[in-house]
N, C-alpha and C positions, 0 to 999 in steps of 0.2 A: 308756864304757863298753862291752863285747860284745853287738851283733848277739843274743847267743840271748837276755843279760836279758833286753831288752829287750820278748821278742815271748811272756814270762811274764810281765812285765807289764803289756801292754796286748794277755796273751791272743788272739794270735794265731801263725800256726805262723811258720814261719822263708821259707817261701812266701812268700809275702803279704807280710811283714815287705821282701824282699827285690824285690816287684815295687812296694813306697811307695816303695823307691831309687830304683829304674828308672825309676819315674813322677813322681820330684825331689818326691811330698810328705811327703817325708822324706828327711831330713841325715846325710849319712855323711862321714865323713873315712877317709880310706889312714893308715894308719903299720907304716910295716913290713911292709907288703903284710895287714895284719889292715885291719877294716872296723870300725872304730867309727863310736857315736850317741850324739851328745854329751845332756845330760842334758836341755837347754835346747832339745832339738831335738826330742826325746820331747814335753816342757812346748806346741810349740805346736802340736805336729800334732794332740792332745784340745784345744786352743784353734781351730785353728780346723774339730777334724770337731762340735765344739758350737754357732759356731759356723754354722755352716752347718747341726743338726738344728732351731735354734729361728727 
């Protein structure tokens, strides 16, 4: 799924999504030069945030 779709789901801006990717808190892959974020990576990120908040 493209990064632009996730920024809408997570209510995060483009810069923040790329910051999370650079800091390896959000997993992404490159396919033919396009950055993609697997749905399971978003789920893992959200679950990690919930655990940190608890």
